[in-house]
N, C-alpha and C positions, 0 to 999 in steps of 0.2 A: 595563565596557561598558554603555551605556544600553540599556534595554529597547526603546526606539524603533528603535535601530540594528539590534538583533537581529531585531525584527519586520519591518523593511524587507528583511532578507536572506532571509526565508522565501519559498519558491516560491509564486507566485500560484496560488490555487485555480482550477480550470477553470470559470470563470464563477460560482463560489460566493462567498459572503460569509463573511469570517472573524469569529467571535464569541469574545470573551474572557470567561472565567468570573470569578467573584468570587475575590479573593486569599484563600488559606488559609494560615494560619501553623501550622507543625508544631512539635512539642515541642523540636526542636533549634534552632529559630530560623530555619529556612528558610521562605521564602514560595513557594507554588506557585500558578501561574495557568494554568488549562486553556485550550486553544485548540481550537475546532471549526470546521468548514466547513459552511455551510448551503447546501443546494440544494433545489430544489422542482420539482414538476410533471414527474416522470420517469415515462414510460410510462403516462400516464393517471391517476396518483395526484394527489390534490388537496392533499395535505399537504406540509410541508417535511421534509427528511431532514437530520439532523445527523450528521456523520462526524467523530470525534475526529482531530485532526491531531497533537497533542502537548501538552507542558506547558513552561512557563518555570519554572525553579528559580532563585530569588534567594537566595543565601547569602553572608554576609559581604561584601556589595557587589558580588559577581560574579553575572552573569546567564548561565545555561546553558540551552540548548534541548535538550529530550529528545523526539525524534519518536516518535509512536505507530506501530508497525509492525503491519500487518494480515497475520498469519500465514496466515489462510484464503486470501487472494488469492495469496500466494506458493505455498502448497500446491496450489491449483487450477492455477496456471500450470505447476508441475512435472508434475502429472498430465496436463495437456493435451499437454505436450511429449513425455512418455513414450508416451501413446496415439498421437500422430501418428507417432512414430518406429516404433512397433510395426506400425501399419497400413502404412507405407511399406516396412518390411522384409518384411512378409507379401506385399505386392503384388510386390515384386522377386523373391521366391522363387517365387511362383505363375506369374509371367510367364516366367521362364527358370529351371528347376531348376539347382542347383549341381552336380549329378552329370553325367557325360558321357553322350552319346547312344550306346548300344551296339546299336541295332537294325541289322539287315542289310537292304540294299536290292538 
């Protein structure tokens, strides 16, 4: 598979520009090309921000795409979901307790 075909299958960056790094040859003969997404002017900053997207690995004429996974973003999402569920459960218990009302009238 050609590298252009694989590059065209990549999801488009949200308004960012994709930048390809210099090819790097490893000891086993594989060529690695890094890919980053460039974005700028976020929340008043004047500089550009480069976010790694992944790497192309070319070995024996085969092209493979290895995405860069941001574990911090995944962990923050999991913590946010856990916090939201804890708050909702607490509000449900405080609004109506799970035990029966045993008072006399």
